C-alpha positions as CSV (number, residue, x, y, z in Angstrom):
1,M,0.0,0.0,0.0
2,N,1.3,3.5,-0.8
3,D,2.0,5.7,2.1
4,Y,0.1,8.6,0.5
5,L,-2.9,9.1,-1.8
6,I,-3.0,11.2,-4.9
7,T,-6.3,13.0,-5.4
8,T,-7.6,15.5,-7.9
9,D,-10.8,17.0,-9.4
10,N,-13.0,16.3,-12.4
11,M,-11.5,19.2,-14.4
12,G,-8.8,16.9,-15.7
13,D,-11.3,15.2,-18.0
14,L,-9.8,11.7,-17.4
15,P,-12.1,8.9,-18.5
16,E,-14.2,7.3,-15.8
17,E,-12.7,3.9,-16.6
18,Y,-9.2,5.2,-16.0
19,A,-10.2,6.9,-12.7
20,A,-11.9,3.7,-11.5
21,E,-9.0,1.5,-12.5
22,H,-6.5,3.6,-10.6
23,Q,-8.8,4.3,-7.7
24,L,-8.4,8.0,-8.1
25,P,-10.5,10.1,-5.7
26,M,-11.9,13.3,-7.2
27,M,-13.6,16.5,-6.2
28,S,-16.4,17.6,-8.5
29,L,-17.0,21.1,-9.8
30,T,-20.7,21.6,-10.8
31,Y,-22.5,23.2,-13.7
32,L,-26.1,24.5,-14.1
33,L,-28.1,23.8,-17.3
34,D,-31.8,24.4,-17.9
35,G,-32.2,25.2,-14.2
36,K,-30.7,21.9,-13.0
37,T,-27.4,21.4,-11.3
38,Y,-25.1,18.6,-12.4
39,N,-21.8,17.2,-11.1
40,A,-19.4,14.4,-12.0
41,E,-21.7,11.8,-10.4
42,N,-24.8,13.2,-12.0
43,S,-23.9,14.5,-15.5
44,L,-25.5,14.6,-18.9
45,P,-23.8,12.4,-21.5
46,Y,-21.4,14.7,-23.3
47,Q,-23.3,14.3,-26.6
48,E,-26.5,15.5,-25.0
49,F,-24.7,18.4,-23.3
50,Y,-23.1,19.7,-26.5
51,K,-26.4,19.2,-28.4
52,K,-28.1,21.5,-25.9
53,M,-25.3,24.1,-26.3
54,R,-25.7,23.9,-30.1
55,E,-29.4,24.5,-29.6
56,G,-28.7,27.7,-27.6
57,C,-28.6,26.6,-24.0
58,M,-25.9,28.4,-22.1
59,P,-24.6,26.5,-19.0
60,T,-23.0,28.2,-16.1
61,T,-20.3,26.7,-13.7
62,S,-19.4,26.9,-10.0
63,Q,-16.1,26.5,-8.3
64,V,-15.7,24.3,-5.2
65,N,-16.0,26.4,-2.0
66,P,-13.9,25.9,1.1
67,A,-16.7,24.0,3.0
68,E,-17.3,21.6,0.1
69,A,-13.5,21.1,-0.2
70,K,-13.2,20.3,3.5
71,E,-16.0,17.8,3.2
72,R,-14.4,16.0,0.3
73,L,-10.9,16.1,1.8
74,S,-12.3,14.6,5.0
75,E,-13.6,11.7,3.0
76,F,-10.2,11.3,1.3
77,L,-8.5,11.2,4.7
78,K,-10.5,8.1,5.6
79,L,-8.6,6.4,2.8
80,N,-5.2,7.7,3.7
81,R,-3.8,10.2,6.2
82,N,-1.3,11.6,3.7
83,L,-2.8,13.3,0.7
84,I,-1.3,15.1,-2.4
85,H,-4.1,16.9,-4.1
86,I,-3.6,18.1,-7.7
87,A,-5.9,21.0,-8.4
88,F,-7.4,22.7,-11.4
89,S,-5.5,25.8,-12.5
90,G,-5.7,28.6,-10.0
91,G,-5.4,31.0,-12.9
92,L,-8.8,29.8,-14.1
93,S,-10.8,29.1,-10.9
94,G,-10.8,29.8,-7.2
95,T,-11.2,26.1,-6.5
96,C,-7.5,25.5,-5.8
97,N,-7.5,28.2,-3.2
98,S,-10.6,26.8,-1.6
99,V,-8.9,23.4,-1.3
100,R,-5.8,25.0,0.2
101,L,-7.9,26.8,2.9
102,A,-9.7,23.5,3.7
103,A,-6.4,21.6,3.9
104,Q,-4.9,24.1,6.3
105,E,-8.0,23.9,8.5
106,L,-8.0,20.1,8.5
107,M,-4.3,19.8,9.4
108,E,-4.8,22.2,12.3
109,E,-7.8,20.0,13.5
110,Q,-6.1,16.7,12.8
111,P,-2.3,17.0,13.4
112,D,-1.7,13.4,12.3
113,C,-2.7,14.1,8.7
114,R,-0.6,15.7,6.0
115,I,-2.1,17.4,2.9
116,T,-0.2,19.1,0.1
117,V,-2.3,21.0,-2.5
118,V,-0.5,21.4,-5.8
119,D,-1.8,24.0,-8.3
120,S,-1.5,22.2,-11.6
121,L,-1.7,25.5,-13.5
122,A,-3.4,23.2,-16.0
123,A,-6.9,22.5,-17.4
124,S,-8.8,19.7,-19.1
125,M,-6.6,16.8,-20.1
126,G,-3.5,19.0,-19.5
127,E,-4.3,18.5,-15.8
128,G,-5.2,14.9,-16.7
129,L,-1.8,14.3,-18.2
130,Y,-0.1,15.8,-15.1
131,V,-2.1,13.4,-12.9
132,Y,-1.4,10.5,-15.2
133,K,2.4,11.1,-15.0
134,A,2.2,11.6,-11.3
135,L,0.5,8.2,-10.8
136,E,3.2,6.6,-13.0
137,Q,5.9,8.2,-10.7
138,Q,4.1,7.0,-7.6
139,A,4.0,3.5,-9.0
140,A,7.7,3.7,-9.6
141,G,8.2,4.3,-5.9
142,L,8.5,8.1,-5.3
143,T,8.1,9.0,-1.7
144,Y,5.7,11.8,-0.6
145,D,8.3,14.5,-0.6
146,E,9.8,13.2,-3.9
147,M,6.4,13.3,-5.5
148,V,5.7,16.9,-4.3
149,Q,9.1,17.9,-5.7
150,W,8.5,16.1,-9.0
151,L,5.2,17.9,-9.4
152,E,6.8,21.3,-8.9
153,D,9.6,20.5,-11.2
154,N,7.4,19.3,-14.0
155,K,4.2,21.4,-14.1
156,Q,5.7,23.9,-16.5
157,H,6.4,21.0,-19.0
158,I,2.7,20.2,-19.4
159,C,1.8,21.9,-22.7
160,H,-1.8,22.8,-23.8
161,Y,-2.7,23.9,-27.3
162,F,-6.2,24.0,-28.6
163,T,-8.6,25.5,-31.0
164,V,-12.4,26.2,-30.9
165,D,-15.0,26.1,-33.5
166,D,-17.3,28.9,-32.3
167,L,-15.8,32.3,-31.2
168,F,-18.9,33.3,-29.4
169,H,-18.2,31.0,-26.5
170,L,-14.8,32.7,-26.1
171,Y,-16.6,36.0,-26.2
172,R,-18.9,34.9,-23.4
173,G,-15.9,34.0,-21.3
174,G,-14.2,37.4,-22.0
175,R,-11.4,35.9,-24.1
176,V,-12.2,37.8,-27.3
177,S,-14.3,41.0,-28.0
178,K,-17.7,40.9,-29.5
179,V,-16.4,42.6,-32.7
180,A,-13.6,39.9,-33.0
181,A,-16.2,37.2,-32.6
182,V,-18.5,38.6,-35.2
183,V,-15.8,39.4,-37.7
184,G,-13.9,36.2,-37.1
185,T,-17.1,34.2,-37.7
186,M,-17.8,36.0,-40.9
187,I,-14.4,35.2,-42.4
188,N,-14.1,31.7,-40.8
189,L,-11.2,32.6,-38.5
190,K,-10.3,29.9,-35.9
191,P,-8.3,30.9,-32.9
192,V,-5.4,28.8,-31.5
193,L,-5.0,29.2,-27.7
194,Y,-2.7,27.8,-25.0
195,V,-2.5,27.8,-21.2
196,D,0.5,29.8,-20.1
197,S,3.0,29.4,-17.2
198,E,0.6,31.0,-14.8
199,G,-2.3,28.8,-15.8
200,H,-4.2,31.4,-17.8
201,L,-5.9,30.9,-21.1
202,I,-4.1,33.0,-23.7
203,P,-5.0,33.5,-27.4
204,L,-2.0,32.7,-29.6
205,A,-2.9,32.9,-33.2
206,K,-5.8,33.0,-35.7
207,V,-6.0,30.6,-38.6
208,R,-8.5,30.7,-41.5
209,G,-10.4,27.4,-41.7
210,R,-10.9,24.4,-39.4
211,R,-8.5,22.0,-40.9
212,K,-5.7,24.6,-40.8
213,S,-6.4,25.2,-37.1
214,L,-6.1,21.5,-36.4
215,N,-2.8,21.4,-38.2
216,A,-1.6,24.5,-36.4
217,I,-1.8,22.9,-32.9
218,V,0.3,20.0,-34.2
219,D,2.8,22.6,-35.6
220,Y,3.0,24.1,-32.1
221,M,3.7,20.7,-30.6
222,E,6.7,20.3,-32.9
223,K,8.0,23.7,-31.8
224,K,7.5,23.1,-28.1
225,M,8.5,19.5,-27.5
226,G,12.3,20.3,-27.5
227,S,14.2,17.9,-25.3
228,F,10.9,16.0,-24.6
229,R,10.6,15.0,-28.2
230,D,11.7,11.4,-27.5
231,K,10.1,11.3,-24.0
232,N,6.5,11.8,-25.0
233,D,5.4,8.2,-24.6
234,I,1.7,9.2,-24.6
235,V,-0.2,12.2,-25.9
236,F,-3.6,13.3,-24.7
237,I,-6.4,14.7,-27.0
238,S,-9.7,16.1,-25.8
239,H,-12.6,17.1,-27.9
240,G,-15.9,19.0,-27.6
241,D,-18.1,16.4,-29.4
242,C,-15.9,16.3,-32.5
243,Y,-14.3,12.8,-32.2
244,E,-13.4,12.7,-36.0
245,D,-11.3,15.8,-35.6
246,A,-9.6,14.2,-32.6
247,L,-8.7,11.1,-34.7
248,Y,-7.4,13.5,-37.4
249,V,-5.1,15.2,-35.0
250,Q,-4.0,11.8,-33.5
251,E,-3.0,10.6,-37.0
252,Q,-1.0,13.8,-37.7
253,V,0.9,13.4,-34.4
254,R,1.5,9.7,-35.2
255,K,2.8,10.5,-38.7
256,R,5.0,13.4,-37.8
257,F,6.5,12.2,-34.5
258,G,6.1,8.5,-34.4
259,I,4.1,8.5,-31.2
260,Q,1.8,5.5,-30.9
261,N,0.1,5.9,-27.5
262,F,-2.9,8.3,-27.1
263,M,-5.7,8.9,-24.7
264,I,-8.7,10.6,-26.3
265,A,-11.6,11.8,-24.2
266,P,-14.4,14.5,-24.4
267,V,-13.9,17.9,-22.9
268,G,-16.1,17.7,-19.8
269,P,-19.1,19.9,-19.4
270,T,-17.6,22.2,-16.7
271,I,-14.9,23.3,-19.1
272,G,-17.0,22.7,-22.3
273,A,-19.4,25.3,-20.9
274,H,-16.8,27.9,-21.7
275,S,-15.1,26.5,-24.8
276,G,-18.2,25.1,-26.5
277,P,-18.8,22.4,-29.1
278,G,-16.0,21.8,-31.5
279,T,-13.2,22.4,-29.1
280,L,-10.1,20.3,-30.0
281,A,-7.1,20.3,-27.6
282,L,-3.7,18.6,-27.7
283,F,-1.6,17.9,-24.6
284,F,2.0,16.8,-24.4
285,M,5.2,17.4,-22.5
286,G,7.7,20.1,-23.7
287,D,10.6,22.2,-22.6
288,E,8.2,25.1,-21.8
289,R,4.5,25.9,-22.2
């Protein structure tokens, strides 16, 4: 038995089967759609969620508050008194700070427990890849302190590059102006974005046409891998109900870099509420974000 437990949240968009196989405890951020609140245990199938968005429904999301975080951490402590919690980017949500406050309170109340909260500065399957690699390191025998150090040493090597199909969802989230959304839609501009070193979502480029935008994120992978070019034994791809596009990007990565192992999963509703249907994201390790 490991002398510590790695926990995370559902913003990493890891498949349920993977989480169950690795007995990975998760906190759940919620979303509201059509007047009903959903979470990871009670969520719409992703196809239905994105169908509703395409029909005009606009979901809203909620972060985990300190009381909720304390309740979930208390449950995790029943499994192991030593926790390392990998949290959704503090640059995109207050959830990480809520978990830190809850952890501090619990350690004051229960001095025999140890909880370290790591801000992944990552989102979607970027956070998922970070957790995946951490679990590999844990299985290889890293101690608690070694794992915390590994996480700090490697978080800036988790690269996120993605494109969206509908600029208006980025406009709703304050990522582009209304004028940019209208004009970009008229001339079929597709933005390429990334998550920066502080965990913020940053527009990077604009490409005319969907296929060119998919190729562009693979181009950025080539630029960013650097010394990790031969160390990327697996690449993650997430999609907002556009699985065929995910397969296209997978094939481009396979052809260009010889990588054979992939994990493909939908962008979960809590992130998809902001990125919209047609989001396609590529996650890998590189010298820098």
